mmCIF file of the N, C-alpha and C atoms, coordinates in Angstrom:
data_MODEL
# 
_entry.id   MODEL 
# 
loop_
_atom_site.group_PDB 
_atom_site.id 
_atom_site.type_symbol 
_atom_site.label_atom_id 
_atom_site.label_alt_id 
_atom_site.label_comp_id 
_atom_site.label_asym_id 
_atom_site.label_entity_id 
_atom_site.label_seq_id 
_atom_site.pdbx_PDB_ins_code 
_atom_site.Cartn_x 
_atom_site.Cartn_y 
_atom_site.Cartn_z 
_atom_site.occupancy 
_atom_site.B_iso_or_equiv 
_atom_site.pdbx_formal_charge 
_atom_site.auth_seq_id 
_atom_site.auth_comp_id 
_atom_site.auth_asym_id 
_atom_site.auth_atom_id 
_atom_site.pdbx_PDB_model_num 
ATOM 1   N N  . MET A 1 1  ? -9.683  -5.659  -17.914 1.00 0.00 ? 1  MET A N  1 
ATOM 2   C CA . MET A 1 1  ? -8.283  -5.322  -18.111 1.00 0.00 ? 1  MET A CA 1 
ATOM 3   C C  . MET A 1 1  ? -7.806  -4.326  -17.066 1.00 0.00 ? 1  MET A C  1 
ATOM 4   N N  . ALA A 1 2  ? -6.563  -4.441  -16.717 1.00 0.00 ? 2  ALA A N  1 
ATOM 5   C CA . ALA A 1 2  ? -5.972  -3.525  -15.739 1.00 0.00 ? 2  ALA A CA 1 
ATOM 6   C C  . ALA A 1 2  ? -5.740  -2.170  -16.375 1.00 0.00 ? 2  ALA A C  1 
ATOM 7   N N  . LYS A 1 3  ? -5.931  -1.154  -15.569 1.00 0.00 ? 3  LYS A N  1 
ATOM 8   C CA . LYS A 1 3  ? -5.618  0.198   -16.044 1.00 0.00 ? 3  LYS A CA 1 
ATOM 9   C C  . LYS A 1 3  ? -4.110  0.323   -16.132 1.00 0.00 ? 3  LYS A C  1 
ATOM 10  N N  . SER A 1 4  ? -3.635  1.201   -16.979 1.00 0.00 ? 4  SER A N  1 
ATOM 11  C CA . SER A 1 4  ? -2.192  1.316   -17.193 1.00 0.00 ? 4  SER A CA 1 
ATOM 12  C C  . SER A 1 4  ? -1.442  1.772   -15.946 1.00 0.00 ? 4  SER A C  1 
ATOM 13  N N  . ASN A 1 5  ? -2.108  2.491   -15.018 1.00 0.00 ? 5  ASN A N  1 
ATOM 14  C CA . ASN A 1 5  ? -1.426  2.943   -13.814 1.00 0.00 ? 5  ASN A CA 1 
ATOM 15  C C  . ASN A 1 5  ? -1.667  2.040   -12.607 1.00 0.00 ? 5  ASN A C  1 
ATOM 16  N N  . GLU A 1 6  ? -2.442  0.981   -12.797 1.00 0.00 ? 6  GLU A N  1 
ATOM 17  C CA . GLU A 1 6  ? -2.735  0.047   -11.723 1.00 0.00 ? 6  GLU A CA 1 
ATOM 18  C C  . GLU A 1 6  ? -1.580  -0.940  -11.561 1.00 0.00 ? 6  GLU A C  1 
ATOM 19  N N  . GLU A 1 7  ? -1.204  -1.193  -10.313 1.00 0.00 ? 7  GLU A N  1 
ATOM 20  C CA . GLU A 1 7  ? -0.113  -2.135  -10.065 1.00 0.00 ? 7  GLU A CA 1 
ATOM 21  C C  . GLU A 1 7  ? -0.633  -3.562  -10.211 1.00 0.00 ? 7  GLU A C  1 
ATOM 22  N N  . VAL A 1 8  ? 0.121   -4.388  -10.908 1.00 0.00 ? 8  VAL A N  1 
ATOM 23  C CA . VAL A 1 8  ? -0.249  -5.781  -11.115 1.00 0.00 ? 8  VAL A CA 1 
ATOM 24  C C  . VAL A 1 8  ? 0.909   -6.677  -10.685 1.00 0.00 ? 8  VAL A C  1 
ATOM 25  N N  . PHE A 1 9  ? 0.575   -7.917  -10.333 1.00 0.00 ? 9  PHE A N  1 
ATOM 26  C CA . PHE A 1 9  ? 1.549   -8.858  -9.784  1.00 0.00 ? 9  PHE A CA 1 
ATOM 27  C C  . PHE A 1 9  ? 1.432   -10.210 -10.470 1.00 0.00 ? 9  PHE A C  1 
ATOM 28  N N  . THR A 1 10 ? 2.564   -10.869 -10.640 1.00 0.00 ? 10 THR A N  1 
ATOM 29  C CA . THR A 1 10 ? 2.553   -12.256 -11.107 1.00 0.00 ? 10 THR A CA 1 
ATOM 30  C C  . THR A 1 10 ? 2.281   -13.145 -9.894  1.00 0.00 ? 10 THR A C  1 
ATOM 31  N N  . ALA A 1 11 ? 1.951   -14.399 -10.139 1.00 0.00 ? 11 ALA A N  1 
ATOM 32  C CA . ALA A 1 11 ? 1.727   -15.329 -9.030  1.00 0.00 ? 11 ALA A CA 1 
ATOM 33  C C  . ALA A 1 11 ? 2.997   -15.463 -8.195  1.00 0.00 ? 11 ALA A C  1 
ATOM 34  N N  . GLY A 1 12 ? 4.149   -15.435 -8.834  1.00 0.00 ? 12 GLY A N  1 
ATOM 35  C CA . GLY A 1 12 ? 5.421   -15.525 -8.115  1.00 0.00 ? 12 GLY A CA 1 
ATOM 36  C C  . GLY A 1 12 ? 5.649   -14.336 -7.203  1.00 0.00 ? 12 GLY A C  1 
ATOM 37  N N  . LYS A 1 13 ? 5.313   -13.139 -7.669  1.00 0.00 ? 13 LYS A N  1 
ATOM 38  C CA . LYS A 1 13 ? 5.471   -11.933 -6.846  1.00 0.00 ? 13 LYS A CA 1 
ATOM 39  C C  . LYS A 1 13 ? 4.480   -11.934 -5.683  1.00 0.00 ? 13 LYS A C  1 
ATOM 40  N N  . ILE A 1 14 ? 3.283   -12.459 -5.910  1.00 0.00 ? 14 ILE A N  1 
ATOM 41  C CA . ILE A 1 14 ? 2.302   -12.571 -4.828  1.00 0.00 ? 14 ILE A CA 1 
ATOM 42  C C  . ILE A 1 14 ? 2.830   -13.532 -3.772  1.00 0.00 ? 14 ILE A C  1 
ATOM 43  N N  . ALA A 1 15 ? 3.403   -14.653 -4.204  1.00 0.00 ? 15 ALA A N  1 
ATOM 44  C CA . ALA A 1 15 ? 3.972   -15.630 -3.270  1.00 0.00 ? 15 ALA A CA 1 
ATOM 45  C C  . ALA A 1 15 ? 5.097   -15.004 -2.454  1.00 0.00 ? 15 ALA A C  1 
ATOM 46  N N  . GLU A 1 16 ? 5.942   -14.221 -3.110  1.00 0.00 ? 16 GLU A N  1 
ATOM 47  C CA . GLU A 1 16 ? 7.025   -13.521 -2.414  1.00 0.00 ? 16 GLU A CA 1 
ATOM 48  C C  . GLU A 1 16 ? 6.474   -12.566 -1.370  1.00 0.00 ? 16 GLU A C  1 
ATOM 49  N N  . ALA A 1 17 ? 5.477   -11.794 -1.753  1.00 0.00 ? 17 ALA A N  1 
ATOM 50  C CA . ALA A 1 17 ? 4.893   -10.803 -0.850  1.00 0.00 ? 17 ALA A CA 1 
ATOM 51  C C  . ALA A 1 17 ? 4.233   -11.449 0.366   1.00 0.00 ? 17 ALA A C  1 
ATOM 52  N N  . LEU A 1 18 ? 3.654   -12.630 0.169   1.00 0.00 ? 18 LEU A N  1 
ATOM 53  C CA . LEU A 1 18 ? 2.954   -13.314 1.254   1.00 0.00 ? 18 LEU A CA 1 
ATOM 54  C C  . LEU A 1 18 ? 3.824   -14.345 1.968   1.00 0.00 ? 18 LEU A C  1 
ATOM 55  N N  . SER A 1 19 ? 5.049   -14.520 1.509   1.00 0.00 ? 19 SER A N  1 
ATOM 56  C CA . SER A 1 19 ? 5.996   -15.499 2.082   1.00 0.00 ? 19 SER A CA 1 
ATOM 57  C C  . SER A 1 19 ? 5.419   -16.908 2.102   1.00 0.00 ? 19 SER A C  1 
ATOM 58  N N  . VAL A 1 20 ? 4.870   -17.315 0.973   1.00 0.00 ? 20 VAL A N  1 
ATOM 59  C CA . VAL A 1 20 ? 4.348   -18.670 0.822   1.00 0.00 ? 20 VAL A CA 1 
ATOM 60  C C  . VAL A 1 20 ? 4.892   -19.242 -0.481  1.00 0.00 ? 20 VAL A C  1 
ATOM 61  N N  . PRO A 1 21 ? 4.846   -20.568 -0.639  1.00 0.00 ? 21 PRO A N  1 
ATOM 62  C CA . PRO A 1 21 ? 5.319   -21.177 -1.888  1.00 0.00 ? 21 PRO A CA 1 
ATOM 63  C C  . PRO A 1 21 ? 4.421   -20.785 -3.073  1.00 0.00 ? 21 PRO A C  1 
ATOM 64  N N  . PRO A 1 22 ? 5.016   -20.598 -4.250  1.00 0.00 ? 22 PRO A N  1 
ATOM 65  C CA . PRO A 1 22 ? 4.227   -20.252 -5.444  1.00 0.00 ? 22 PRO A CA 1 
ATOM 66  C C  . PRO A 1 22 ? 3.106   -21.249 -5.747  1.00 0.00 ? 22 PRO A C  1 
ATOM 67  N N  . ALA A 1 23 ? 3.334   -22.520 -5.477  1.00 0.00 ? 23 ALA A N  1 
ATOM 68  C CA . ALA A 1 23 ? 2.302   -23.534 -5.743  1.00 0.00 ? 23 ALA A CA 1 
ATOM 69  C C  . ALA A 1 23 ? 1.057   -23.279 -4.898  1.00 0.00 ? 23 ALA A C  1 
ATOM 70  N N  . GLN A 1 24 ? 1.246   -22.792 -3.695  1.00 0.00 ? 24 GLN A N  1 
ATOM 71  C CA . GLN A 1 24 ? 0.114   -22.497 -2.805  1.00 0.00 ? 24 GLN A CA 1 
ATOM 72  C C  . GLN A 1 24 ? -0.709  -21.329 -3.372  1.00 0.00 ? 24 GLN A C  1 
ATOM 73  N N  . VAL A 1 25 ? -0.031  -20.339 -3.926  1.00 0.00 ? 25 VAL A N  1 
ATOM 74  C CA . VAL A 1 25 ? -0.715  -19.200 -4.535  1.00 0.00 ? 25 VAL A CA 1 
ATOM 75  C C  . VAL A 1 25 ? -1.472  -19.663 -5.775  1.00 0.00 ? 25 VAL A C  1 
ATOM 76  N N  . LYS A 1 26 ? -0.861  -20.489 -6.595  1.00 0.00 ? 26 LYS A N  1 
ATOM 77  C CA . LYS A 1 26 ? -1.526  -20.978 -7.806  1.00 0.00 ? 26 LYS A CA 1 
ATOM 78  C C  . LYS A 1 26 ? -2.764  -21.803 -7.467  1.00 0.00 ? 26 LYS A C  1 
ATOM 79  N N  . LYS A 1 27 ? -2.694  -22.604 -6.394  1.00 0.00 ? 27 LYS A N  1 
ATOM 80  C CA . LYS A 1 27 ? -3.859  -23.383 -5.959  1.00 0.00 ? 27 LYS A CA 1 
ATOM 81  C C  . LYS A 1 27 ? -4.972  -22.447 -5.500  1.00 0.00 ? 27 LYS A C  1 
ATOM 82  N N  . ALA A 1 28 ? -4.621  -21.387 -4.791  1.00 0.00 ? 28 ALA A N  1 
ATOM 83  C CA . ALA A 1 28 ? -5.618  -20.417 -4.327  1.00 0.00 ? 28 ALA A CA 1 
ATOM 84  C C  . ALA A 1 28 ? -6.263  -19.708 -5.508  1.00 0.00 ? 28 ALA A C  1 
ATOM 85  N N  . ILE A 1 29 ? -5.479  -19.344 -6.499  1.00 0.00 ? 29 ILE A N  1 
ATOM 86  C CA . ILE A 1 29 ? -6.014  -18.691 -7.702  1.00 0.00 ? 29 ILE A CA 1 
ATOM 87  C C  . ILE A 1 29 ? -7.012  -19.610 -8.395  1.00 0.00 ? 29 ILE A C  1 
ATOM 88  N N  . ASP A 1 30 ? -6.671  -20.879 -8.518  1.00 0.00 ? 30 ASP A N  1 
ATOM 89  C CA . ASP A 1 30 ? -7.578  -21.851 -9.147  1.00 0.00 ? 30 ASP A CA 1 
ATOM 90  C C  . ASP A 1 30 ? -8.832  -22.052 -8.311  1.00 0.00 ? 30 ASP A C  1 
ATOM 91  N N  . ALA A 1 31 ? -8.671  -22.194 -6.993  1.00 0.00 ? 31 ALA A N  1 
ATOM 92  C CA . ALA A 1 31 ? -9.806  -22.437 -6.107  1.00 0.00 ? 31 ALA A CA 1 
ATOM 93  C C  . ALA A 1 31 ? -10.772 -21.255 -6.092  1.00 0.00 ? 31 ALA A C  1 
ATOM 94  N N  . LEU A 1 32 ? -10.226 -20.036 -6.131  1.00 0.00 ? 32 LEU A N  1 
ATOM 95  C CA . LEU A 1 32 ? -11.060 -18.836 -6.104  1.00 0.00 ? 32 LEU A CA 1 
ATOM 96  C C  . LEU A 1 32 ? -11.529 -18.425 -7.497  1.00 0.00 ? 32 LEU A C  1 
ATOM 97  N N  . LYS A 1 33 ? -11.042 -19.127 -8.505  1.00 0.00 ? 33 LYS A N  1 
ATOM 98  C CA . LYS A 1 33 ? -11.385 -18.845 -9.912  1.00 0.00 ? 33 LYS A CA 1 
ATOM 99  C C  . LYS A 1 33 ? -11.109 -17.383 -10.268 1.00 0.00 ? 33 LYS A C  1 
ATOM 100 N N  . ILE A 1 34 ? -9.939  -16.910 -9.852  1.00 0.00 ? 34 ILE A N  1 
ATOM 101 C CA . ILE A 1 34 ? -9.528  -15.533 -10.129 1.00 0.00 ? 34 ILE A CA 1 
ATOM 102 C C  . ILE A 1 34 ? -8.984  -15.450 -11.554 1.00 0.00 ? 34 ILE A C  1 
ATOM 103 N N  . GLN A 1 35 ? -9.495  -14.495 -12.289 1.00 0.00 ? 35 GLN A N  1 
ATOM 104 C CA . GLN A 1 35 ? -9.034  -14.258 -13.648 1.00 0.00 ? 35 GLN A CA 1 
ATOM 105 C C  . GLN A 1 35 ? -7.940  -13.200 -13.625 1.00 0.00 ? 35 GLN A C  1 
ATOM 106 N N  . PRO A 1 36 ? -6.920  -13.323 -14.455 1.00 0.00 ? 36 PRO A N  1 
ATOM 107 C CA . PRO A 1 36 ? -5.864  -12.305 -14.484 1.00 0.00 ? 36 PRO A CA 1 
ATOM 108 C C  . PRO A 1 36 ? -6.392  -10.955 -14.944 1.00 0.00 ? 36 PRO A C  1 
ATOM 109 N N  . ALA A 1 37 ? -5.813  -9.895  -14.384 1.00 0.00 ? 37 ALA A N  1 
ATOM 110 C CA . ALA A 1 37 ? -6.173  -8.538  -14.800 1.00 0.00 ? 37 ALA A CA 1 
ATOM 111 C C  . ALA A 1 37 ? -5.657  -8.284  -16.203 1.00 0.00 ? 37 ALA A C  1 
ATOM 112 N N  . MET A 1 38 ? -4.523  -8.914  -16.537 1.00 0.00 ? 38 MET A N  1 
ATOM 113 C CA . MET A 1 38 ? -3.975  -8.808  -17.886 1.00 0.00 ? 38 MET A CA 1 
ATOM 114 C C  . MET A 1 38 ? -3.019  -9.958  -18.137 1.00 0.00 ? 38 MET A C  1 
ATOM 115 N N  . LYS A 1 39 ? -2.766  -10.221 -19.398 1.00 0.00 ? 39 LYS A N  1 
ATOM 116 C CA . LYS A 1 39 ? -1.814  -11.260 -19.788 1.00 0.00 ? 39 LYS A CA 1 
ATOM 117 C C  . LYS A 1 39 ? -0.821  -10.638 -20.755 1.00 0.00 ? 39 LYS A C  1 
ATOM 118 N N  . LYS A 1 40 ? 0.416   -11.067 -20.617 1.00 0.00 ? 40 LYS A N  1 
ATOM 119 C CA . LYS A 1 40 ? 1.455   -10.641 -21.552 1.00 0.00 ? 40 LYS A CA 1 
ATOM 120 C C  . LYS A 1 40 ? 2.244   -11.897 -21.892 1.00 0.00 ? 40 LYS A C  1 
ATOM 121 N N  . GLY A 1 41 ? 2.061   -12.382 -23.082 1.00 0.00 ? 41 GLY A N  1 
ATOM 122 C CA . GLY A 1 41 ? 2.671   -13.653 -23.452 1.00 0.00 ? 41 GLY A CA 1 
ATOM 123 C C  . GLY A 1 41 ? 2.070   -14.762 -22.612 1.00 0.00 ? 41 GLY A C  1 
ATOM 124 N N  . ALA A 1 42 ? 2.920   -15.548 -21.992 1.00 0.00 ? 42 ALA A N  1 
ATOM 125 C CA . ALA A 1 42 ? 2.456   -16.642 -21.151 1.00 0.00 ? 42 ALA A CA 1 
ATOM 126 C C  . ALA A 1 42 ? 2.240   -16.217 -19.701 1.00 0.00 ? 42 ALA A C  1 
ATOM 127 N N  . CYS A 1 43 ? 2.597   -14.992 -19.358 1.00 0.00 ? 43 CYS A N  1 
ATOM 128 C CA . CYS A 1 43 ? 2.505   -14.512 -17.972 1.00 0.00 ? 43 CYS A CA 1 
ATOM 129 C C  . CYS A 1 43 ? 1.142   -13.893 -17.691 1.00 0.00 ? 43 CYS A C  1 
ATOM 130 N N  . SER A 1 44 ? 0.590   -14.251 -16.539 1.00 0.00 ? 44 SER A N  1 
ATOM 131 C CA . SER A 1 44 ? -0.656  -13.655 -16.078 1.00 0.00 ? 44 SER A CA 1 
ATOM 132 C C  . SER A 1 44 ? -0.331  -12.681 -14.964 1.00 0.00 ? 44 SER A C  1 
ATOM 133 N N  . TYR A 1 45 ? -1.008  -11.560 -14.977 1.00 0.00 ? 45 TYR A N  1 
ATOM 134 C CA . TYR A 1 45 ? -0.802  -10.518 -13.973 1.00 0.00 ? 45 TYR A CA 1 
ATOM 135 C C  . TYR A 1 45 ? -2.108  -10.284 -13.241 1.00 0.00 ? 45 TYR A C  1 
ATOM 136 N N  . TYR A 1 46 ? -2.023  -10.221 -11.909 1.00 0.00 ? 46 TYR A N  1 
ATOM 137 C CA . TYR A 1 46 ? -3.201  -10.097 -11.068 1.00 0.00 ? 46 TYR A CA 1 
ATOM 138 C C  . TYR A 1 46 ? -3.204  -8.747  -10.356 1.00 0.00 ? 46 TYR A C  1 
ATOM 139 N N  . SER A 1 47 ? -4.394  -8.220  -10.106 1.00 0.00 ? 47 SER A N  1 
ATOM 140 C CA . SER A 1 47 ? -4.549  -6.904  -9.483  1.00 0.00 ? 47 SER A CA 1 
ATOM 141 C C  . SER A 1 47 ? -4.307  -6.977  -7.973  1.00 0.00 ? 47 SER A C  1 
ATOM 142 N N  . ALA A 1 48 ? -4.217  -5.808  -7.366  1.00 0.00 ? 48 ALA A N  1 
ATOM 143 C CA . ALA A 1 48 ? -4.042  -5.721  -5.912  1.00 0.00 ? 48 ALA A CA 1 
ATOM 144 C C  . ALA A 1 48 ? -5.261  -6.301  -5.208  1.00 0.00 ? 48 ALA A C  1 
ATOM 145 N N  . ASP A 1 49 ? -6.444  -6.162  -5.813  1.00 0.00 ? 49 ASP A N  1 
ATOM 146 C CA . ASP A 1 49 ? -7.659  -6.741  -5.239  1.00 0.00 ? 49 ASP A CA 1 
ATOM 147 C C  . ASP A 1 49 ? -7.550  -8.261  -5.199  1.00 0.00 ? 49 ASP A C  1 
ATOM 148 N N  . SER A 1 50 ? -6.993  -8.852  -6.237  1.00 0.00 ? 50 SER A N  1 
ATOM 149 C CA . SER A 1 50 ? -6.783  -10.302 -6.272  1.00 0.00 ? 50 SER A CA 1 
ATOM 150 C C  . SER A 1 50 ? -5.807  -10.728 -5.193  1.00 0.00 ? 50 SER A C  1 
ATOM 151 N N  . LEU A 1 51 ? -4.773  -9.926  -4.988  1.00 0.00 ? 51 LEU A N  1 
ATOM 152 C CA . LEU A 1 51 ? -3.791  -10.231 -3.943  1.00 0.00 ? 51 LEU A CA 1 
ATOM 153 C C  . LEU A 1 51 ? -4.477  -10.291 -2.585  1.00 0.00 ? 51 LEU A C  1 
ATOM 154 N N  . LYS A 1 52 ? -5.390  -9.366  -2.307  1.00 0.00 ? 52 LYS A N  1 
ATOM 155 C CA . LYS A 1 52 ? -6.118  -9.350  -1.033  1.00 0.00 ? 52 LYS A CA 1 
ATOM 156 C C  . LYS A 1 52 ? -6.969  -10.605 -0.877  1.00 0.00 ? 52 LYS A C  1 
ATOM 157 N N  . LYS A 1 53 ? -7.647  -11.019 -1.955  1.00 0.00 ? 53 LYS A N  1 
ATOM 158 C CA . LYS A 1 53 ? -8.475  -12.226 -1.916  1.00 0.00 ? 53 LYS A CA 1 
ATOM 159 C C  . LYS A 1 53 ? -7.627  -13.456 -1.648  1.00 0.00 ? 53 LYS A C  1 
ATOM 160 N N  . ILE A 1 54 ? -6.478  -13.542 -2.307  1.00 0.00 ? 54 ILE A N  1 
ATOM 161 C CA . ILE A 1 54 ? -5.578  -14.683 -2.121  1.00 0.00 ? 54 ILE A CA 1 
ATOM 162 C C  . ILE A 1 54 ? -5.049  -14.703 -0.703  1.00 0.00 ? 54 ILE A C  1 
ATOM 163 N N  . LYS A 1 55 ? -4.645  -13.548 -0.195  1.00 0.00 ? 55 LYS A N  1 
ATOM 164 C CA . LYS A 1 55 ? -4.110  -13.439 1.163   1.00 0.00 ? 55 LYS A CA 1 
ATOM 165 C C  . LYS A 1 55 ? -5.140  -13.905 2.179   1.00 0.00 ? 55 LYS A C  1 
ATOM 166 N N  . SER A 1 56 ? -6.385  -13.469 2.033   1.00 0.00 ? 56 SER A N  1 
ATOM 167 C CA . SER A 1 56 ? -7.404  -13.866 2.998   1.00 0.00 ? 56 SER A CA 1 
ATOM 168 C C  . SER A 1 56 ? -7.737  -15.350 2.895   1.00 0.00 ? 56 SER A C  1 
ATOM 169 N N  . SER A 1 57 ? -7.679  -15.918 1.701   1.00 0.00 ? 57 SER A N  1 
ATOM 170 C CA . SER A 1 57 ? -7.964  -17.351 1.572   1.00 0.00 ? 57 SER A CA 1 
ATOM 171 C C  . SER A 1 57 ? -6.845  -18.215 2.151   1.00 0.00 ? 57 SER A C  1 
ATOM 172 N N  . LEU A 1 58 ? -5.624  -17.731 2.131   1.00 0.00 ? 58 LEU A N  1 
ATOM 173 C CA . LEU A 1 58 ? -4.507  -18.499 2.670   1.00 0.00 ? 58 LEU A CA 1 
ATOM 174 C C  . LEU A 1 58 ? -4.452  -18.471 4.197   1.00 0.00 ? 58 LEU A C  1 
ATOM 175 N N  . LYS A 1 59 ? -5.108  -17.493 4.813   1.00 0.00 ? 59 LYS A N  1 
ATOM 176 C CA . LYS A 1 59 ? -5.118  -17.401 6.272   1.00 0.00 ? 59 LYS A CA 1 
ATOM 177 C C  . LYS A 1 59 ? -6.040  -18.431 6.904   1.00 0.00 ? 59 LYS A C  1 
ATOM 178 N N  . LYS A 1 60 ? -6.995  -18.954 6.128   1.00 0.00 ? 60 LYS A N  1 
ATOM 179 C CA . LYS A 1 60 ? -7.982  -19.897 6.655   1.00 0.00 ? 60 LYS A CA 1 
ATOM 180 C C  . LYS A 1 60 ? -7.370  -21.234 6.970   1.00 0.00 ? 60 LYS A C  1 
# 
């Protein structure tokens, strides 16, 4: 679980930050088998560490 002071991002916010389509981020999350840092309702939130992993996988 994410710490309360840790910044978390939705897949959509990660896509915005990386300037890529949300579908590309979702495919990367599935391919890397990244688990959300926390869930709230139907929304999954990912840590900054996950964002780095996704960013590096999209550069390949």
